[in-house]
C-alpha positions in Angstrom: 111.8 97.3 84.5 109.4 94.6 83.2 106.1 94.0 84.8 105.6 90.3 85.9 103.5 88.3 83.5 101.3 85.3 84.0 101.6 84.3 80.5 104.4 83.1 78.3 103.0 85.1 75.5 104.5 88.4 77.0 104.0 91.5 75.0 106.3 94.6 75.1 104.6 97.4 77.0 107.4 99.8 76.6 107.3 102.8 78.9 103.8 101.8 80.0 105.4 99.0 82.0 107.0 101.4 84.3 104.2 104.2 84.6 103.0 104.7 88.0 99.3 104.9 87.0 99.6 101.7 85.0 101.4 99.9 88.0 98.9 101.1 90.6 96.0 99.7 88.4 97.9 96.4 87.9 98.4 96.1 91.6 94.7 97.0 92.4 93.5 94.2 89.9 95.7 91.7 91.6 94.5 92.5 95.1 91.0 92.4 93.9 91.5 89.1 92.0 92.9 87.5 95.0 90.1 88.9 97.3 87.2 87.6 95.2 89.2 84.3 94.8 89.6 83.9 98.5 86.6 85.6 99.9 84.1 86.2 97.1 81.7 83.9 98.8 81.3 86.1 101.8 79.2 88.4 99.8 80.9 91.6 100.8 83.1 93.7 98.5 86.1 95.5 99.7 84.4 98.9 99.0 81.3 98.0 101.0 83.4 97.0 103.9 85.5 100.2 103.7 82.4 102.2 103.7 80.8 100.3 106.7 84.1 100.5 108.7 84.4 104.3 108.2 80.7 104.8 109.1 81.2 102.6 112.1 84.2 104.7 113.2 82.5 108.1 112.4 78.8 107.9 113.4 76.7 110.5 111.9 79.4 111.2 109.1 78.1 113.3 106.2 77.7 111.3 103.0 79.6 114.1 101.0 82.5 114.0 103.5 82.7 110.2 103.1 82.8 110.5 99.3 85.7 112.9 99.5 87.8 111.0 101.9 87.2 107.6 100.4 87.5 109.2 96.8 84.2 107.7 95.6 82.1 109.4 93.1 78.9 110.9 94.6 76.6 108.8 92.2 78.5 105.6 93.2 78.3 106.5 96.9 74.5 107.2 96.7 74.0 103.6 95.0 76.2 102.1 97.6 74.5 103.7 100.5 71.1 102.8 99.1 72.3 99.2 98.9 73.6 99.2 102.5 70.3 100.8 103.6 68.1 98.2 101.8 70.3 95.5 103.7 69.5 97.3 106.9 73.3 98.0 107.5 73.3 101.7 107.7 70.7 104.3 108.3 70.4 107.8 106.7 69.1 110.9 108.4 68.7 114.4 106.9 69.5 116.8 109.5 67.0 119.7 110.3 69.7 122.3 110.3 70.8 121.5 106.9 68.3 119.7 104.6 71.0 119.4 101.8 73.2 117.0 103.9 72.7 113.3 104.6 74.3 111.7 107.9 75.1 108.1 107.9 75.1 105.9 111.0 75.6 102.2 111.1 72.9 100.1 112.4 73.3 97.3 115.0 73.0 94.8 112.2 75.7 96.7 110.3 78.0 96.7 113.3 77.6 93.1 113.9 78.6 92.5 110.3 81.6 94.7 110.7 82.8 93.0 113.8 82.4 89.6 112.1 84.2 90.6 108.9 87.0 92.8 110.3 89.2 89.9 111.6 89.4 87.9 108.2 89.3 91.3 106.2 92.4 92.8 107.9 94.0 89.3 107.9 93.7 89.4 104.2 95.2 92.8 104.0 98.1 91.7 106.2 99.0 89.0 103.9 99.2 91.2 100.8 102.7 91.4 99.6 103.6 88.4 101.6 106.8 87.9 99.6 108.0 91.2 100.8 109.8 91.5 104.1 108.2 93.7 106.7 110.5 96.7 106.0 109.5 96.6 102.2 105.9 96.5 103.2 106.1 99.4 105.6 108.1 101.4 102.9 105.5 100.6 100.3 102.7 101.8 102.5 104.7 105.0 103.4 105.4 105.7 99.7 101.7 105.0 98.7 100.6 107.5 101.6 103.1 110.1 100.3 101.9 109.7 96.7 98.4 110.0 97.7 99.1 113.2 99.7 101.1 114.5 96.7 98.2 114.0 94.4 95.5 115.6 96.8 94.2 118.8 95.8 94.4 121.7 98.4 
């Protein structure tokens, strides 16, 4: 199986062209390239929206739980949360009962932003793989969920 190329100067990738990790990386790069081409002027990255969405749907979520669920390194999450807090989109609270934890809540400004962004963000998601039929798209999602579950540590 050959990976589709955008260049006439194709190179032989051998087995790499069919490796799951490599193909997942190429797929992610393609999605991000399209996202920034179509929505880069909206000043919100997919990861930022995902974090805001998750906080909006889980008020008071612990930052470490969010890190684990979204598979974001703790140091990256700390920087991201600080950035969202600086933009007044989320607030952090250290609970009295556990001073080591940080609880995250979306602000009114953050909720307004999520409400504005969600329609076009999910419309973008819905158009990914548009050359696939509905059954193929659902199978791909199911296989990706199965793959993620199979790689999750107990």
